[in-house]
C-alpha positions in Angstrom: -50.0 -29.2 -121.8 -48.4 -32.2 -121.9 -49.7 -36.2 -122.8 -52.8 -37.5 -124.7 -54.6 -33.7 -123.8 -51.7 -32.1 -125.7 -53.3 -29.1 -127.6 -50.3 -28.4 -130.0 -48.9 -31.8 -131.3 -45.7 -32.1 -133.4 -45.9 -30.1 -136.2 -44.8 -33.0 -138.2 -42.0 -33.4 -140.9 -41.8 -29.9 -141.7 -39.8 -29.0 -138.9 -37.8 -32.5 -138.6 -37.3 -31.1 -143.0 -36.2 -27.6 -141.5 -33.4 -28.8 -138.9 -31.8 -30.5 -141.4 -31.4 -26.8 -143.2 -33.8 -28.1 -145.9 -37.4 -28.4 -146.2 -38.5 -31.5 -147.8 -41.8 -30.6 -149.4 -43.0 -34.4 -150.1 -43.1 -34.8 -146.4 -45.1 -31.3 -146.0 -47.8 -32.1 -148.4 -48.0 -35.8 -146.5 -48.5 -33.5 -143.6 -52.4 -32.8 -145.1 -54.3 -35.6 -145.3 -57.1 -34.3 -147.5 -54.7 -33.7 -150.7 -54.2 -37.7 -150.6 -58.0 -38.2 -151.4 -59.3 -38.8 -154.9 -62.5 -37.0 -156.8 -64.5 -38.7 -159.5 -61.6 -41.1 -159.6 -58.9 -39.1 -160.3 -56.4 -37.7 -158.2 -56.8 -34.9 -156.4 -55.0 -31.2 -157.8 -56.4 -28.8 -155.6 -55.7 -25.5 -156.9 -58.1 -23.1 -154.5 -56.1 -22.0 -151.5 -56.8 -18.6 -151.8 -60.5 -19.6 -151.2 -59.5 -22.0 -148.3 -56.8 -23.8 -147.4 -56.2 -27.0 -146.6 -55.3 -28.2 -142.9 -52.4 -30.0 -141.9 -52.5 -32.9 -139.2 -51.3 -30.5 -136.6 -54.3 -28.6 -136.7 -57.1 -31.4 -137.0 -55.2 -32.7 -134.2 -55.1 -29.9 -131.9 -58.9 -29.1 -132.4 -59.6 -33.0 -131.6 -57.2 -33.0 -128.4 -59.5 -30.0 -127.3 -63.0 -31.4 -127.6 -61.7 -35.0 -126.3 -59.7 -33.9 -123.5 -60.2 -30.2 -122.5 -63.6 -28.9 -123.3 -65.2 -26.4 -121.5 -65.4 -22.3 -122.1 -63.0 -19.4 -121.7 -62.7 -17.3 -118.9 -65.8 -18.4 -116.9 -65.0 -20.8 -114.5 -62.5 -21.9 -111.7 -62.4 -25.7 -112.6 -59.4 -27.3 -114.2 -61.2 -27.7 -117.1 -62.1 -24.1 -117.8 -58.6 -23.3 -116.6 -56.8 -25.2 -119.3 -59.3 -24.2 -122.2 -58.6 -20.4 -121.2 -55.3 -21.0 -121.2 -55.1 -22.8 -124.2 -57.5 -19.9 -126.3 -54.8 -17.1 -124.5 -52.0 -19.4 -125.5 -53.5 -19.2 -129.6 -53.7 -15.2 -129.0 -49.9 -15.1 -128.2 -49.0 -17.4 -130.9 -50.9 -15.4 -133.3 -49.7 -12.1 -132.4 -45.9 -13.4 -132.0 -46.1 -14.7 -135.8 -47.8 -11.3 -136.9 -45.0 -9.1 -134.6 -47.7 -7.2 -132.5 -48.7 -7.2 -129.1 -51.4 -9.8 -127.7 -53.8 -7.1 -126.3 -53.9 -5.1 -129.7 -55.1 -8.4 -131.0 -59.2 -8.7 -131.2 -59.9 -12.2 -132.0 -62.8 -12.8 -134.6 -64.3 -14.8 -136.9 -62.2 -13.6 -139.8 -61.4 -10.3 -142.2 -65.1 -9.6 -142.9 -66.2 -9.4 -139.5 -62.8 -7.3 -138.7 -63.5 -4.8 -141.3 -67.2 -4.4 -140.4 -66.0 -4.0 -136.7 -63.7 -0.9 -137.8 -66.5 0.5 -140.0 -68.9 0.7 -137.4 -66.7 1.0 -134.0 -64.0 3.3 -135.7 -65.2 5.1 -139.1 -69.1 5.6 -137.9 -69.1 7.7 -135.2 -66.4 9.6 -136.7 -67.1 10.7 -140.7 -69.8 13.3 -141.7 -70.7 14.7 -144.9 -67.9 15.7 -147.0 -65.4 13.0 -145.7 -63.7 10.8 -148.2 -63.3 7.1 -148.2 -60.5 5.9 -150.2 -60.5 2.5 -151.7 -59.2 0.5 -154.6 -60.1 -1.4 -157.9 -58.8 -4.4 -156.5 -60.6 -4.7 -153.4 -62.4 -7.9 -152.0 -66.2 -7.2 -151.8 -65.3 -7.2 -148.0 -63.2 -4.2 -148.1 -66.0 -2.2 -150.2 -69.7 -3.0 -149.2 -68.7 -2.0 -145.1 -67.6 1.5 -146.6 -70.5 2.0 -149.0 -72.9 1.4 -145.6 -70.8 3.8 -143.5 -70.9 6.4 -146.5 -74.5 5.9 -146.9 -75.3 6.5 -142.9 -72.9 9.6 -142.6 -73.1 11.4 -146.0 -69.2 10.7 -146.6 -68.1 9.3 -150.0 -66.0 7.0 -151.3 -63.4 7.5 -154.5 -61.5 4.7 -156.3 -58.0 4.4 -156.9 -57.7 2.7 -160.0 -55.1 0.2 -161.7 -52.0 0.3 -164.5 -52.7 -2.0 -167.6 -50.3 -5.0 -165.7 -52.9 -5.2 -162.5 -50.6 -2.9 -160.5 -51.9 -0.1 -158.3 -51.8 3.4 -159.7 -49.6 4.8 -157.2 -49.6 8.2 -158.6 -53.5 8.5 -158.7 -53.4 7.2 -155.4 -50.9 10.1 -154.2 -52.8 12.4 -156.4 -56.0 11.6 -154.5 -54.8 11.8 -151.1 -56.3 14.9 -150.0 -56.7 16.5 -147.0 -60.8 15.3 -147.2 -59.6 11.8 -146.9 -60.1 10.2 -143.6 -59.8 6.7 -144.0 -58.0 4.6 -146.8 -59.0 0.8 -147.2 -56.4 -1.4 -149.3 -55.4 -5.0 -149.9 -52.5 -6.8 -149.2 -52.3 -8.8 -151.9 -55.4 -9.0 -154.8 -57.3 -12.3 -154.7 -57.6 -11.8 -158.3 -54.9 -10.7 -159.4 -52.2 -11.8 -157.0 -50.5 -8.1 -157.3 -48.8 -7.2 -154.0 -49.0 -3.9 -152.8 -46.4 -2.2 -151.5 -48.4 -1.1 -148.1 -45.6 -0.3 -145.6 -44.9 2.4 -148.4 -48.3 3.3 -148.9 -49.3 3.7 -144.7 -46.3 5.7 -144.2 -47.3 8.3 -146.7 -51.2 8.0 -145.6 -50.0 8.8 -141.7 -47.6 11.6 -143.0 -51.2 13.4 -144.2 -53.1 12.2 -141.3 -55.0 9.5 -143.3 -56.3 6.3 -141.3 -55.6 3.2 -143.1 -57.3 -0.5 -142.7 -55.6 -3.1 -144.4 -56.6 -6.6 -145.7 -54.2 -9.1 -145.1 -56.8 -12.0 -146.0 -54.2 -13.5 -149.1 -50.9 -12.1 -147.6 -49.9 -14.1 -144.3 -50.5 -17.6 -145.9 -48.3 -16.8 -148.3 -45.4 -14.5 -147.2 -43.5 -13.2 -144.1 -45.7 -10.3 -142.9 -44.6 -8.4 -139.7 -47.6 -6.0 -139.2 -45.5 -3.4 -136.8 -43.5 -2.7 -139.6 -45.9 -1.8 -142.2 -47.6 0.8 -140.2 -50.8 0.8 -140.5 -53.9 1.6 -138.4 -55.9 -1.3 -138.8 -54.9 -5.2 -140.3 -57.4 -7.7 -140.9 -57.0 -11.1 -141.6 -58.6 -14.9 -141.9 -57.6 -18.2 -140.2 -58.8 -20.6 -142.8 -56.7 -19.3 -145.5 -53.7 -19.8 -143.6 -54.3 -23.4 -142.7 -56.5 -22.9 -139.6 -60.1 -23.6 -138.8 -63.0 -22.0 -140.4 -64.6 -19.5 -138.4 -61.2 -17.6 -137.5 -59.6 -14.6 -137.4 -58.1 -11.4 -136.3 -58.1 -7.9 -136.2 -54.9 -5.6 -135.5 -55.3 -2.1 -134.3 -53.2 0.6 -132.8 -54.1 0.8 -129.1 -55.5 4.2 -129.0 -57.5 3.1 -132.0 -59.1 0.4 -129.4 -59.3 2.6 -126.2 -61.9 4.9 -127.9 -63.6 2.5 -130.0 -67.0 1.8 -128.8 -68.2 -2.0 -128.6 -69.5 -3.5 -131.8 -71.5 -6.2 -129.9 -72.9 -6.1 -126.3 -73.3 -9.4 -124.3 -71.1 -11.8 -121.9 -67.8 -11.4 -122.0 -67.3 -7.9 -123.0 -68.4 -6.0 -119.9 -66.8 -5.3 -116.4 -69.7 -4.5 -114.7 -73.5 -4.8 -115.5 -76.1 -2.5 -114.0 -79.7 -2.1 -115.0 -78.9 2.0 -115.3 -75.4 1.1 -117.6 -72.3 -1.2 -118.0 -68.8 -0.7 -117.8 -67.2 -2.5 -120.9 -64.2 -4.5 -120.3 -60.9 -3.1 -121.6 -59.4 -4.0 -125.1 -59.4 -6.5 -126.8 -62.2 -8.2 -124.6 -64.8 -5.7 -125.1 -65.0 -6.3 -129.0 -65.1 -10.3 -128.0 -69.1 -10.6 -126.5 -70.2 -14.2 -126.1 -68.7 -17.2 -126.2 -65.6 -17.8 -128.7 -64.5 -20.2 -131.4 -62.3 -21.8 -128.7 -61.4 -25.0 -130.6 -60.9 -23.1 -133.7 -58.5 -20.6 -132.1 -56.7 -23.6 -130.6 -56.6 -24.5 -134.1 -55.2 -21.5 -135.7 -52.3 -21.4 -133.1 -51.1 -24.7 -134.0 -51.6 -23.6 -137.7 -49.3 -20.7 -137.0 -46.7 -22.4 -135.2 -46.8 -25.0 -138.6 -46.1 -22.2 -140.4 -44.0 -20.7 -138.1 -41.7 -23.9 -138.4 -41.9 -24.1 -142.0 -40.4 -20.6 -142.5 -42.5 -18.1 -144.5 -39.4 -17.1 -146.1 -39.3 -21.0 -147.4 -43.2 -20.5 -148.3 -43.0 -17.9 -150.8 -40.2 -19.0 -152.2 -41.8 -22.4 -152.9 -44.8 -20.7 -153.8 -42.8 -18.5 -156.4 -41.1 -21.5 -157.7 -44.4 -22.9 -158.3 -46.0 -20.0 -160.1 -43.1 -19.7 -162.2 -43.8 -23.1 -163.6 -47.1 -22.6 -163.8 -47.0 -19.7 -166.1 -44.8 -21.2 -168.2 -47.2 -23.9 -168.7 -50.0 -21.6 -169.5 -48.4 -19.8 -172.0 -48.2 -22.7 -173.7 -51.7 -22.9 -174.0 -53.8 -21.6 -177.1 -56.3 -19.1 -176.6 -55.2 -18.9 -173.1 -55.0 -15.2 -171.2 -53.5 -14.6 -168.0 -55.4 -11.3 -166.1 -52.7 -9.3 -164.0 -49.0 -9.6 -164.8 -47.8 -7.3 -161.7 -44.0 -7.5 -161.0 -43.6 -9.8 -157.7 -47.0 -11.0 -157.7 -48.4 -14.1 -155.5 -49.2 -17.3 -156.7 -52.6 -16.4 -157.7 -53.8 -16.8 -161.1 -56.9 -15.8 -162.9 -57.6 -16.7 -166.5 -59.8 -16.7 -169.5 -60.3 -19.7 -172.2 -61.2 -18.2 -176.1 -64.8 -19.3 -176.4 -65.3 -21.0 -172.8 -67.1 -20.0 -169.7 -65.4 -19.8 -166.9 -68.1 -22.1 -164.9 -68.3 -24.7 -168.0 -64.3 -24.6 -167.9 -64.1 -25.5 -164.2 -67.4 -28.1 -163.9 -65.1 -30.1 -166.7 -62.2 -29.9 -164.6 -63.8 -31.1 -161.5 -64.8 -34.4 -163.4 -60.8 -34.3 -163.9 -60.0 -33.8 -160.1 -59.0 -30.4 -160.8 -60.4 -28.1 -157.9 -60.5 -24.4 -159.0 -62.6 -21.5 -158.6 -64.9 -19.7 -161.3 -66.9 -16.6 -161.2 -66.2 -13.1 -160.1 -64.6 -14.0 -156.7 -66.2 -11.3 -154.6 -64.6 -8.4 -156.7 -67.2 -7.1 -159.1 -65.8 -4.0 -159.6 -62.5 -5.2 -160.4 -63.6 -7.9 -163.1 -65.6 -4.7 -164.5 -62.5 -3.2 -165.3 -61.0 -5.8 -166.7 -64.1 -6.8 -169.1 -64.9 -9.9 -168.4 -67.9 -11.5 -166.8 -66.1 -14.3 -165.1 -62.8 -15.9 -164.8 -61.3 -19.1 -163.5 -58.9 -18.6 -160.8 -56.1 -21.4 -159.8 -54.2 -20.7 -156.6 -51.2 -22.3 -155.8 -50.2 -22.6 -152.0 -46.5 -24.6 -150.5 -48.0 -28.0 -150.2 -49.0 -28.1 -154.3 -46.3 -29.4 -156.6 -44.9 -29.4 -160.2 -46.3 -32.8 -160.7 -49.8 -30.9 -160.4 -49.2 -28.3 -162.3 -48.5 -31.0 -165.4 -51.4 -32.7 -164.2 -53.4 -29.7 -164.3 -52.0 -28.9 -168.0 -53.0 -32.2 -169.2 -56.6 -31.8 -167.9 -56.9 -28.6 -169.5 -56.5 -30.0 -172.8 -58.5 -32.8 -172.4 -61.6 -30.6 -171.2 -60.7 -28.1 -174.3 -60.9 -31.4 -176.6 -64.3 -32.3 -175.1 -65.7 -28.5 -175.6 -64.0 -28.3 -179.1 
């Protein structure tokens, strides 16, 4: 669509910079309106992108344009607005599929990783697992990749086993191989840890699991926003991800699954738009992925997510990863100068997620005082209680960087940290 109702506006200065074969990161930062604001009278330093990513103007404009010019429900009307909305929504599915190198018809659009993993748990695992079967998890999983499997285990009699970590926060791959026994029916593993930043070798893990007949579920929430991800090349059975961490709106995400799994899975939710025919004595369900998309979807949100993946694609995910690694190196260098500060997790090649503790200071107190200096970080257990138990801490501070952050912000963070520590002394 063109004109004032265009749903995918110009991606902004970043694309122009790429045309010159060099990313102008200052121009990229200017694409994000919220980053220009102040907090408590101080310039905002937003180091909480692992929690949720900020949104470029292209995404905000796409959502605004939908509501201003095209708002209608999808797949339910023959009028012009309905046709425009449907085309924009399905166009977003195609954009997301292209961004991740999968087929659009194998991509279930949903509210995010939590919903996606629960869909696998209830629609794939629950009908298939029984007493004696094993669900294999890792110590570093987010609660969204633990709790659904506990619920399945309780209802089926399956049991959960856990793969532990090495001292640097890497996954113990030897233990993982040893635990891949004939009893294991499902392996759930994060692509990138939301606490440690550890990047797991998911392609190799999934290849080994597939050789042994083990179904794999990969949580990609912290991977897709920060590095190139080719789901087809990973070779998993299921891959779940969240849109709001990758510059898209909240309430968006997707589950990719092998076609044979989708075809064999019963619906998770029942309602409109996931059926072919409904009679009082029975229902014929639609083909995947629509049989898993009951009700009115988050249409504007997914149009925004389509704009987000266009934006990231224009930047180039290899450029995004390189920029974040450059920022991470500087950040780690500065933190190592701070007396009494301990970084948790030092796996080689880790993502730009830094959890840390400071001697004698509770994480919540530190984060609260940093907020008064304009610095936004997260404190707490990060939906990863088993991991923090292994680390031997009750809470951590977590600073998570993104490509729109700057070296000046790192310096401002360190200065704010020093000021806070003086206040607490």
